[in-house]
C-alpha positions as CSV (number, residue, x, y, z in Angstrom):
1,X,29.6,36.6,-14.5
2,X,30.7,35.5,-11.0
3,X,28.3,34.0,-8.5
4,X,27.4,36.1,-5.5
5,X,27.8,34.5,-2.0
6,X,24.6,32.8,-0.9
7,X,23.1,32.8,-4.4
8,X,24.1,29.2,-5.5
9,X,20.5,27.9,-4.9
10,X,19.3,30.2,-7.6
11,X,21.2,28.2,-10.3
12,X,19.5,25.1,-9.1
13,X,16.1,26.8,-9.4
14,X,16.8,28.0,-12.9
15,X,14.6,26.9,-15.9
16,X,16.9,23.9,-16.5
17,X,15.9,22.5,-13.2
18,X,17.4,21.0,-10.0
19,X,20.0,18.3,-9.9
20,X,18.4,14.9,-9.5
21,X,20.5,13.8,-6.5
22,X,19.5,17.0,-4.7
23,X,15.8,16.4,-5.5
24,X,16.1,12.8,-4.1
25,X,17.8,14.0,-1.0
26,X,15.1,16.7,-0.4
27,X,12.4,14.0,-0.7
28,X,14.1,11.9,2.0
29,X,15.1,9.1,-0.3
30,X,18.8,9.2,0.6
31,X,21.7,11.5,1.3
32,X,23.1,13.2,-1.8
33,X,26.0,10.8,-1.9
34,X,23.8,7.8,-1.6
35,X,21.4,9.3,-4.2
36,X,24.4,9.5,-6.6
37,X,25.1,5.8,-6.0
38,X,21.4,5.0,-6.8
39,X,21.7,6.9,-10.0
40,X,25.0,5.3,-11.0
41,X,23.4,1.9,-10.4
42,X,20.5,2.6,-12.7
43,X,17.9,2.4,-10.0
44,X,16.4,5.8,-10.7
45,X,14.1,6.7,-13.6
46,X,12.7,10.1,-14.7
47,X,9.6,10.2,-16.8
48,X,9.9,6.5,-17.6
49,X,13.6,6.5,-18.6
50,X,16.5,5.3,-16.5
51,X,19.0,8.0,-15.6
52,X,22.6,7.4,-15.0
53,X,24.0,10.9,-15.5
54,X,25.0,12.7,-12.2
55,X,24.4,16.0,-14.0
56,X,20.8,15.4,-14.8
57,X,18.5,18.2,-13.8
58,X,14.7,17.9,-13.3
59,X,11.7,20.1,-12.6
60,X,10.4,19.0,-9.2
61,X,6.9,20.3,-10.1
62,X,6.5,18.1,-13.1
63,X,9.0,15.2,-13.2
64,X,7.8,11.7,-12.5
65,X,10.6,10.0,-10.6
66,X,10.8,6.4,-9.5
67,X,13.5,4.6,-7.4
68,X,13.5,0.8,-7.7
69,X,10.1,1.1,-9.4
70,X,8.4,3.0,-6.6
71,X,7.2,6.6,-7.2
72,X,9.0,9.3,-5.3
73,X,6.9,12.3,-4.4
74,X,9.1,15.4,-4.6
75,X,6.6,18.2,-4.5
76,X,6.4,19.7,-1.0
77,X,2.7,20.5,-1.4
78,X,1.5,17.0,-2.1
79,X,-0.4,15.5,0.8
80,X,-1.3,11.9,1.6
81,X,-3.1,11.2,4.9
82,X,-4.9,8.3,6.5
83,X,-7.9,8.7,8.8
84,X,-9.2,6.0,10.9
85,X,-12.8,6.9,10.4
86,X,-15.0,6.3,13.5
87,X,-18.5,4.9,13.3
88,X,-21.1,7.6,12.9
89,X,-18.9,9.9,10.7
90,X,-20.1,10.7,7.2
91,X,-17.7,10.4,4.3
92,X,-18.1,14.0,3.1
93,X,-15.9,17.1,3.5
94,X,-18.8,19.1,4.8
95,X,-22.4,18.4,5.9
96,X,-25.2,21.0,5.6
97,X,-27.1,19.3,8.4
98,X,-24.1,19.7,10.8
99,X,-23.6,15.9,11.2
100,X,-20.0,14.6,12.0
101,X,-18.1,14.3,8.7
102,X,-14.6,13.6,7.5
103,X,-14.0,17.3,6.8
104,X,-14.2,18.0,10.5
105,X,-10.8,16.2,10.9
106,X,-9.0,18.3,8.4
107,X,-10.8,21.7,8.9
108,X,-8.0,23.2,10.9
109,X,-5.5,22.3,8.2
110,X,-7.8,23.9,5.5
111,X,-8.4,27.0,7.5
112,X,-4.6,27.5,7.9
113,X,-4.1,27.6,4.2
114,X,-3.5,23.9,3.6
115,X,-4.1,22.1,0.3
116,X,-7.7,21.2,-0.6
117,X,-8.1,17.5,0.1
118,X,-10.2,14.7,-1.5
119,X,-11.3,11.6,0.4
120,X,-10.5,8.5,-1.7
121,X,-13.8,6.7,-2.0
122,X,-16.4,6.4,0.8
123,X,-17.1,4.4,3.9
124,X,-20.8,4.3,4.9
125,X,-21.7,6.1,8.1
126,X,-21.7,2.8,10.1
127,X,-18.4,1.5,8.7
128,X,-15.1,2.3,10.4
129,X,-11.5,2.3,9.4
130,X,-9.1,3.3,6.7
131,X,-10.0,6.3,4.6
132,X,-7.3,8.1,2.5
133,X,-7.2,11.8,1.9
134,X,-5.0,13.5,-0.7
135,X,-4.7,16.5,-2.9
136,X,-3.4,14.4,-5.8
137,X,-6.6,14.3,-7.9
138,X,-5.1,11.8,-10.4
139,X,-4.1,9.3,-7.7
140,X,-7.5,9.6,-6.0
141,X,-9.3,9.1,-9.4
142,X,-7.3,6.0,-10.2
143,X,-7.6,4.4,-6.7
144,X,-11.4,4.7,-7.1
145,X,-11.7,3.7,-10.8
146,X,-12.8,0.0,-11.2
147,X,-10.4,-0.5,-14.1
148,X,-7.5,-0.5,-11.7
149,X,-9.0,-3.2,-9.5
150,X,-7.5,-1.8,-6.3
151,X,-7.8,-4.4,-3.5
152,X,-9.5,-3.4,-0.3
153,X,-9.6,-5.5,2.9
154,X,-12.4,-5.5,5.5
155,X,-12.8,-7.1,8.9
156,X,-16.4,-7.9,9.6
157,X,-18.2,-9.2,12.7
158,X,-21.0,-11.5,11.8
159,X,-23.2,-14.0,13.6
160,X,-21.4,-17.3,14.2
161,X,-20.5,-20.0,13.7
162,X,-19.6,-19.5,10.0
163,X,-20.2,-22.5,7.8
164,X,-17.1,-24.1,6.2
165,X,-18.4,-23.6,2.6
166,X,-19.0,-19.8,2.9
167,X,-15.5,-18.9,1.6
168,X,-15.9,-21.2,-1.4
169,X,-19.3,-19.7,-2.2
170,X,-18.0,-16.1,-2.0
171,X,-14.9,-16.9,-4.1
172,X,-17.2,-18.6,-6.7
173,X,-19.5,-15.6,-6.8
174,X,-23.1,-14.8,-5.8
175,X,-25.8,-12.9,-7.6
176,X,-26.9,-9.5,-6.2
177,X,-29.7,-7.3,-7.5
178,X,-27.2,-5.2,-9.4
179,X,-25.2,-8.1,-10.8
180,X,-22.8,-10.9,-9.8
181,X,-20.0,-10.4,-7.3
182,X,-17.2,-12.5,-6.0
183,X,-14.5,-11.9,-3.4
184,X,-10.7,-12.0,-4.1
185,X,-10.1,-13.7,-0.7
186,X,-12.0,-14.7,2.4
187,X,-10.9,-16.2,5.7
188,X,-12.2,-16.9,9.2
189,X,-10.2,-14.8,11.6
190,X,-11.8,-15.8,14.9
191,X,-14.8,-17.7,16.1
192,X,-16.5,-16.8,19.4
193,X,-19.8,-17.9,21.0
194,X,-22.5,-16.5,18.8
195,X,-20.3,-14.4,16.6
196,X,-17.3,-14.6,14.3
197,X,-14.7,-12.3,12.7
198,X,-14.1,-12.7,9.0
199,X,-11.8,-11.0,6.6
200,X,-13.0,-10.1,3.1
201,X,-10.8,-8.9,0.3
202,X,-12.3,-7.5,-2.9
203,X,-11.7,-4.9,-5.6
204,X,-15.4,-4.0,-6.1
205,X,-16.5,-0.6,-5.1
206,X,-20.3,-0.8,-5.2
207,X,-22.3,0.8,-2.5
208,X,-22.5,-1.2,0.7
209,X,-21.0,-4.1,-1.2
210,X,-19.5,-6.0,1.8
211,X,-22.6,-5.7,3.8
212,X,-24.9,-6.8,0.9
213,X,-22.5,-9.7,0.0
214,X,-22.3,-11.2,3.5
215,X,-26.1,-10.7,4.0
216,X,-26.7,-12.6,0.8
217,X,-24.9,-15.7,2.2
218,X,-26.7,-15.5,5.5
219,X,-24.3,-13.5,7.7
220,X,-25.5,-9.9,8.2
221,X,-22.7,-7.6,9.3
222,X,-22.8,-6.4,12.9
223,X,-19.6,-4.3,12.7
224,X,-17.4,-3.5,9.7
225,X,-13.9,-2.0,9.6
226,X,-11.7,-1.4,6.5
227,X,-8.2,-2.4,7.4
228,X,-6.2,-2.2,4.2
229,X,-6.2,-0.5,0.7
230,X,-3.7,-1.1,-2.0
231,X,-1.2,-2.7,0.5
232,X,-1.5,0.3,2.9
233,X,-2.6,-0.9,6.3
234,X,-4.6,0.7,9.1
235,X,-2.6,-1.2,11.8
236,X,-3.1,0.0,15.3
237,X,-3.9,3.6,14.4
238,X,-6.6,4.8,16.9
239,X,-10.1,5.7,15.8
240,X,-10.5,9.4,14.9
241,X,-6.7,9.9,14.4
242,X,-5.1,11.3,11.3
243,X,-1.5,10.6,10.1
244,X,0.7,11.2,7.2
245,X,1.6,8.2,5.1
246,X,5.2,7.1,4.9
247,X,7.2,7.3,1.7
248,X,6.9,3.5,1.4
249,X,3.1,3.6,1.8
250,X,2.8,6.4,-0.8
251,X,4.9,4.3,-3.2
252,X,2.5,1.4,-2.7
253,X,-0.5,3.5,-3.7
254,X,1.1,4.9,-6.9
255,X,2.4,1.5,-7.9
256,X,-1.1,0.0,-7.5
257,X,-2.5,2.4,-10.1
258,X,0.5,2.6,-12.5
259,X,1.7,6.1,-11.6
């Protein structure tokens, strides 16, 4: 049976799937020709197996595709956003008391039929900075699960000056009421009259953990901003703004949790 004009796309959407190079091109990885070169070089895997055949077809809705070890998201309806949460905003998608919440920033998207989003973890109402939102439930679950030890970086303003041994004490570990805790990294960023900026990196996710940790060593937090999660950085994104993550940033998140 001959093909009808304008109907070639239907063969790609048949049960046997879509050509892999076309899927990669649609995902913005490379042009079709460049995607073919990636496949030929053995740099592309599907469902954990390296693919070298140019004729390979995949189901974009279910195939797990990696290029150079980084996950490629090929579904059009998968969303990954970063909010720079301002101080005073609650980490909930709705609030019965009408208080400002994360859901306020994506309400218009939801009302226009957009995908239901989850916030990845929480920042307390006084804490600012990086908060991820996605409709990929498995990714959100893994990023929050302690077994994946996802690193989070915070910038804290504390009373100064900061004693030289504070970093050593925090890396060695201190005892809190709900158990011991130690940081993965600590450094003094800046020292000003009467105050200092310190950077804390840790994989713990206990409630108010950074505030409790610094308070325990004598430096109560005056301002706290989360600046990085799993290698994805807040950068100079303005408070209250929302943006889509780049393909590279999305790849970092999936790699951090083995997806």
